[in-house]
Every structure is written in structure tokens, then in C-alpha cells.
C-alpha positions in Angstrom: 78.2 91.2 119.2 76.5 93.3 116.4 78.3 93.7 113.1 79.8 97.0 112.0 76.8 97.6 109.6 74.2 96.6 112.2 75.8 98.9 114.8 75.8 102.0 112.5 72.4 101.3 111.1 70.9 101.1 114.6 72.7 104.2 115.9 71.5 106.3 113.0 68.0 104.9 113.1 67.8 105.9 116.8 69.1 109.4 116.0 72.3 108.9 118.1 74.6 109.8 115.2 74.1 111.5 111.8 74.8 110.0 108.4 78.3 108.5 108.2 80.8 107.3 105.6 83.3 104.6 106.5 86.3 103.7 104.3 89.4 101.6 104.6 92.0 100.0 102.4 95.5 98.5 102.3 98.7 99.4 100.4 97.7 97.5 97.2 94.0 98.2 97.3 93.2 94.4 97.4 91.4 95.0 100.7 88.5 97.5 100.5 85.8 98.6 102.8 83.5 101.5 101.9 80.0 102.2 103.0 77.7 105.1 103.5 75.0 105.0 106.2 72.0 107.2 106.9 70.7 110.4 105.4 72.8 113.1 103.7 71.0 115.8 105.7 68.5 116.2 108.5 67.0 119.3 106.7 63.9 118.8 104.6 63.8 115.7 102.3 66.2 113.1 103.7 68.1 111.6 100.8 70.5 108.7 101.4 74.1 109.7 102.1 76.4 108.6 99.3 80.1 108.0 99.2 80.5 111.0 96.9 79.0 113.4 99.5 81.1 116.5 100.0 82.2 117.2 103.5 83.7 120.1 105.3 87.1 118.5 105.8 88.3 121.0 108.4 91.6 119.8 109.9 91.9 117.0 107.4 93.3 119.9 105.4 96.4 120.0 107.6 97.7 116.7 106.1 97.3 118.2 102.6 99.2 121.4 103.5 101.9 119.4 105.3 102.5 117.4 102.1 102.7 120.7 100.1 105.3 122.1 102.4 107.4 118.9 102.4 107.4 119.0 98.6 108.9 122.5 98.7 111.5 121.2 101.2 112.4 118.4 98.8 112.8 120.9 96.0 115.1 123.1 98.1 112.6 126.0 98.2 111.9 125.8 102.0 113.8 124.3 105.0 112.5 122.6 108.1 114.9 124.0 110.6 115.7 127.6 109.6 113.5 130.4 110.6 110.5 131.2 108.4 110.7 134.9 108.7 111.8 135.5 105.1 108.6 133.8 103.9 106.3 134.8 106.8 107.7 138.1 108.2 104.5 138.7 110.1 105.5 135.9 112.6 108.8 137.6 113.4 107.2 140.5 115.3 104.8 138.3 117.5 105.6 138.5 121.2 104.9 135.8 123.7 101.8 136.2 125.8 102.9 135.0 129.3 99.7 135.9 131.2 96.7 138.2 131.6 97.0 140.4 134.7 94.1 142.6 135.8 92.7 142.5 132.2 96.0 143.5 130.6 98.3 141.4 128.5 101.8 140.6 129.9 104.0 140.2 126.9 107.6 139.4 126.4 109.9 139.5 123.4 110.2 136.1 121.6 113.7 134.7 122.0 113.7 131.6 119.9 113.3 131.3 116.1 110.1 129.9 114.6 110.9 127.1 112.1 108.7 125.2 109.6 109.1 122.1 111.8 107.6 124.1 114.7 104.7 125.1 112.5 104.1 121.6 111.1 104.1 120.1 114.6 102.0 122.7 116.6 105.1 123.6 118.7 105.3 127.1 117.3 103.3 128.9 120.0 100.4 129.7 117.6 97.1 128.7 119.2 93.4 128.6 118.6 91.1 131.1 120.3 88.4 128.4 120.7 90.7 126.2 122.8 92.8 128.8 124.6 91.3 130.9 127.5 94.5 133.0 127.4 93.8 134.0 123.8 90.1 134.6 124.6 91.1 136.9 127.5 93.6 138.7 125.3 91.0 139.3 122.6 88.6 140.7 125.2 91.4 143.1 126.4 91.7 144.7 123.0 88.0 144.9 122.4 87.4 141.8 120.3 85.0 138.9 120.9 86.8 136.2 122.8 86.8 133.8 119.9 87.2 136.5 117.2 87.4 135.1 113.7 88.8 136.9 110.7 88.6 135.9 107.0 92.4 136.0 106.5 95.2 134.1 108.1 97.3 137.0 109.2 94.6 138.6 111.3 92.9 135.4 112.5 96.2 133.9 113.7 98.3 137.0 114.3 97.8 137.3 118.1 100.8 136.8 120.4 102.4 133.3 120.8 101.4 131.2 123.8 105.0 130.0 124.5 108.5 130.1 123.1 108.7 128.1 119.9 109.8 124.5 120.6 109.1 124.7 124.3 105.6 123.4 124.5 102.7 122.1 122.4 99.4 123.7 121.6 97.0 122.7 118.8 96.3 125.7 116.7 96.6 127.7 113.5 100.2 126.9 112.6 99.2 125.0 109.4 97.2 128.0 108.2 100.5 130.0 108.3 102.2 127.1 106.4 99.5 127.3 103.7 100.2 131.0 103.3 103.9 130.2 103.1 103.3 127.6 100.4 101.3 130.1 98.3 104.0 132.8 98.7 106.9 130.5 97.7 105.0 128.9 94.8 103.7 132.3 93.7 100.2 130.9 93.3 97.2 130.2 95.4 97.3 127.2 97.8 94.3 125.8 95.7 96.3 126.0 92.5 99.4 124.6 94.1 97.4 121.6 95.4 95.7 121.1 92.0 99.1 120.9 90.3 101.2 119.0 92.9 98.8 116.9 95.0 95.4 116.5 93.5 96.6 116.2 89.9 99.1 113.4 90.4 96.4 111.4 92.2 93.6 112.2 89.8 91.7 114.0 92.6 88.9 116.2 91.3 86.6 116.5 94.3 88.6 118.4 96.9 88.6 122.2 96.8 88.8 125.2 99.0 86.0 126.9 97.1 83.0 124.6 96.7 80.7 127.5 95.9 82.7 128.1 92.7 81.8 124.5 91.6 78.0 124.1 91.5 78.3 120.3 90.9 80.3 119.9 94.1 78.3 122.4 96.1 75.1 120.4 95.3 76.6 117.3 97.0 77.4 119.0 100.3 76.3 116.9 103.3 74.2 118.7 105.9 75.8 119.7 109.1 74.2 118.5 112.4 74.6 119.3 116.1 74.2 117.7 119.4 72.7 120.3 121.6 72.1 119.4 125.3 70.1 122.7 125.7 67.4 121.3 123.5 64.9 118.7 124.8 66.3 115.3 123.8 69.2 117.1 122.2 71.8 115.5 124.5 71.1 112.0 123.1 69.8 112.7 119.6 71.5 114.7 116.8 69.6 117.7 115.3 69.9 119.8 112.1 72.4 122.6 112.3 71.4 126.0 110.8 74.2 128.2 112.0 77.0 129.8 110.1 80.0 127.9 108.6 81.7 126.5 111.8 85.1 127.4 110.2 84.1 131.0 109.8 84.3 133.1 106.6 87.3 132.8 104.3 88.8 135.4 102.0 91.7 133.1 101.1 92.7 129.4 101.4 93.3 128.3 105.0 95.8 125.5 105.0 94.8 124.3 108.4 91.1 123.9 107.9 89.7 125.3 104.7 89.2 122.3 102.3 86.0 120.6 101.3 85.9 117.2 99.6 84.7 113.6 99.4 86.2 110.9 101.5 87.1 108.6 98.5 89.3 111.4 97.2 91.0 112.0 100.6 91.6 108.2 100.8 93.7 108.5 97.7 96.1 110.7 99.7 96.2 108.3 102.6 96.8 105.3 100.3 99.5 107.0 98.3 101.4 107.6 101.6 100.7 104.0 102.8 101.8 102.5 99.5 104.9 104.8 99.5 104.4 105.2 95.7 106.3 108.6 95.6 103.5 110.3 93.7 103.4 112.9 96.4 106.7 112.8 98.3 109.9 110.8 98.1 110.3 107.6 100.2 112.8 109.3 102.6 110.3 112.1 103.2 107.6 109.5 104.0 110.0 107.9 106.6 110.5 111.4 108.2 106.8 112.0 108.3 106.3 109.0 110.6 109.2 109.9 112.9 108.5 111.7 116.2 109.3 115.4 115.8 108.8 117.1 119.2 111.4 118.3 121.7 111.2 116.7 125.1 109.3 119.7 126.5 106.9 119.8 123.6 106.2 116.1 123.8 105.6 116.3 127.5 103.0 119.1 126.9 101.3 117.1 124.2 101.1 114.0 126.5 99.6 116.2 129.2 97.0 117.5 126.7 95.8 114.0 125.8 95.6 113.1 129.5 93.7 116.2 130.6 89.9 116.0 129.9 89.6 119.8 129.7 92.3 120.1 127.1 91.4 117.0 125.1 87.6 117.2 125.2 87.5 118.6 121.6 89.8 116.0 120.1 88.1 113.5 117.9 88.9 109.8 118.3 90.0 107.6 121.2 93.4 108.0 122.8 94.1 105.6 125.7 95.9 107.5 128.4 98.6 104.9 129.1 99.9 105.2 125.5 102.8 107.5 124.7 102.2 110.0 121.9 104.2 112.4 119.7 103.6 114.4 116.6 104.9 113.5 113.2 104.8 115.5 110.0 101.1 115.2 109.3 99.4 114.0 112.4 99.5 112.4 115.9 101.8 109.4 116.3 101.2 106.4 118.6 104.6 105.6 120.0 103.9 102.1 121.2 101.7 99.1 120.1 98.2 99.4 121.4 96.2 96.3 122.4 92.6 96.5 123.4 90.4 93.7 124.7 93.2 91.3 123.9 93.3 92.3 120.2 96.1 94.1 118.4 95.0 97.6 117.4 97.2 100.5 116.4 100.9 99.6 115.9 103.8 101.8 117.0 104.1 104.6 114.5 100.4 104.7 113.5 99.5 108.2 112.5 96.0 109.6 113.1 94.1 112.9 113.1 90.8 114.4 112.6 88.5 117.3 111.5 86.2 119.5 113.6 82.9 118.0 112.4 83.9 114.7 114.0 85.9 113.3 111.1 88.8 111.0 111.7 91.6 109.3 109.7 94.3 106.7 110.5 97.3 105.4 108.6 99.1 102.4 110.1 102.2 101.6 108.0 103.2 98.7 110.1 99.9 96.9 109.6 99.5 98.2 106.1 96.0 99.8 106.7 94.4 103.2 106.4 90.9 104.5 106.8 88.5 107.4 107.3 85.4 108.0 109.4 83.3 110.8 108.0 80.4 112.7 109.4 79.2 116.3 109.9 78.4 116.8 113.5 79.2 119.6 116.0 80.7 120.1 118.5 84.0 118.2 118.0 84.9 115.4 120.4 81.4 114.1 120.5 81.4 111.2 123.0 79.0 108.9 121.1 80.9 109.5 117.9 84.3 108.7 119.6 82.8 105.4 120.7 81.7 104.7 117.1 85.1 105.7 115.7 86.8 103.3 118.1 84.4 100.5 117.1 85.0 101.2 113.4 88.8 101.2 113.8 88.8 97.9 115.8 86.3 96.3 113.4 88.4 97.2 110.4 91.6 95.9 112.0 89.7 92.6 112.7 88.4 92.4 109.2 91.8 93.1 107.7 93.5 90.5 109.9 90.9 87.9 108.7 91.4 89.0 105.1 95.2 88.4 105.4 94.6 85.0 106.9 92.4 84.1 104.0 94.7 85.5 101.3 
């Protein structure tokens, strides 16, 4: 069986995946794996990708924003289970979109409160136009492009809810609303809040919502790539991407998707949570983050999402169908031990999530291991990349098991 390095070097040389950064560590930092493979861009001169390359982090941002909100909960400035309407009054007036009938929206008045816990766990009813045909049809009915994108949170994610809060699960823009709430409570931008309360305590300097304001960071941006089956050989090989920012234009910080940064810096956040060092949140908060948060109805909907190829095709990573899942405060939880090919893989309580350009992170408190897979490839849920992520994960678990035996 080829080694981790051989497999990635070959896949990149054959054009099957773009440049990739792999990193992993344990609670104490005594186990370390970090390596960059391939070019930083497929445009023009192809310089080697380095560990300090700046990526569009996309939904990696959600973990950062979750931590920010939980800090405010710890300080008594926000609550998990009271409605959020005093902070986010725009949400109070949103109806529930039950169906589209003959091109017209069928709406009903929302009956249940929206709480911070709902927003943090994607059980609020706020969706994404790119993954919801109902939202796309609604947009079309009011004269907007189906996947209309606005530069501010209120307009981009202010369409009707897809269900009563707490009654189902739909991945969407809830964390962007949370980011707006953090900024309002703290009376500062989300960027400034993170600098003071998350990035500062961990000595993080290379994560920002505004790379264009920092020329040194902007110069290290990795090039975006695309797998385009409409182009000859584009189904197998990856190609340079020359389109607009896949996240759209931003006039403010988007807490669900707007951050840019390097993977070594994001790893500092994962390791802080893994080590439970209380630099970000208290130990009791960390415990809560890794507890299942969904109602029975919402968990059932989430489980169906990961078992439905049409609903899960854009998810990044590998999710065996026989495994029970839930959502924690920060990411997807594996609710049972996972063994693959006779080898122990994710343990119960392992948290994982991803970012649209096929980035992926995992944090396994039981094993004592965390890691990231970083690349810049569209569209999300790329089949070959998911295979490589699974290979990376399993290889790191094996390497760490060997490390523990030797130490």
C-alpha cells in the first residue's frame, strides 16, 4: 500500500487533485504531522504550495463564530435557550415557507421561538439557496436569481424559514446571523471581536475576514481550482478557476463563511479545544460543545440528510451511512465508534466539519487527535477529494497509534 506522501504526490502529479496541505497533532503537540503538496496555483508560474498559504476557509469560519458566541454565553451576555429577537429582531418577522404552489409562496406564521442553540446547530429553519430548491423557487417568485447573493447577512439570509425552529435540520446561514449577533452584543466588528478574544489569546495573526486589507496575507492566497466535467478531461483532472469569489461579495463579516487564513493558524484553535486549555472557553463549555444538541426531529432530519445522496452530495468528507450522527456546538458529531477495514477510526464524540473549497477538519477528544485537510477546489463534495480525505484521516490515526506504542 503506498504511503501517505506517495499517494498525494502521485494524485497531484496526475492532475487528479490540486495542491494540498495536511496537518495533525495531539493534545500536547508531541505528535506532529504537517506537509504541503503540489503547486500553490494552476495559474501562470506554478510555485510550490507552502504551509503558510492563505486559504478561503469558508465554513471553517463557523467554528470560530461558535466559539465567539459561547464566550458571550459564558460572560452572561447571551443565552442558549432564550429567543434571539432582542439581538436579531430581523429574525422575529420571518414566516415559514411551507411550499411553492403555482409559482407563489405558501407562508405561515412562525410559532416557535428561534434560540441561539437553534442557530448554532442548523435547526433554526435558515437555509442556503444553493442547497434548497424551495428557496430557489421562492427567489424566482419575487424576481431574484434562484441562488441570489447579497453582500450583507440580513438580505442574503433574510428569506422565509424552511421549517419551524427545532423541528428539522437544514445546513445554512444560521452562523452568519450568529456572527451578526456577536458584533451587536460586543459593539464591535466580528473581526475585532475575534482579534481580541480568539486570535489574540492563541497568537494567531494569519486569519482575517479582510485579506485585501493586508497585502502580505493577500500575496499568499492559494489559487482556486475547479473540476469541470463540461471541459474535455475536466472530469478527471482539476483546472484553474477564474470565476468570482465562490462565497460572493461581502460588505461585512459573514460568521458562517467569510474568513481567510492559514491552516497552521486554524490548527491552533483545534488544538486549544483538544487540550482543553481554557484559552478560548471554560472546560464545562468544551464538554457542552461535544454533546449532541438536536431534538429528536432535528436529529432524524440530519440523519436523513447524510443518507440521501442528493442532500449530502455537497458535504465534504466521508460519512458511513450506518453511523448515527448529531450536531454539537461547532460541528458534526459521530455518535458511535467507527471501525473501517478492521481498524479503529473515529471514536464516539469525534467532531468534524468542512469548508466549501473541499477543506475538512476533525477533532477526536477520545483519541486525543485533531487534523485538517486543506485545498482550494470547487465544487464541494468532490468525490476524489473525499477519497483522499478518508485516506488522510485513516493514515493519521494509524500513525498516531504507532506513535503512542513507541512512546
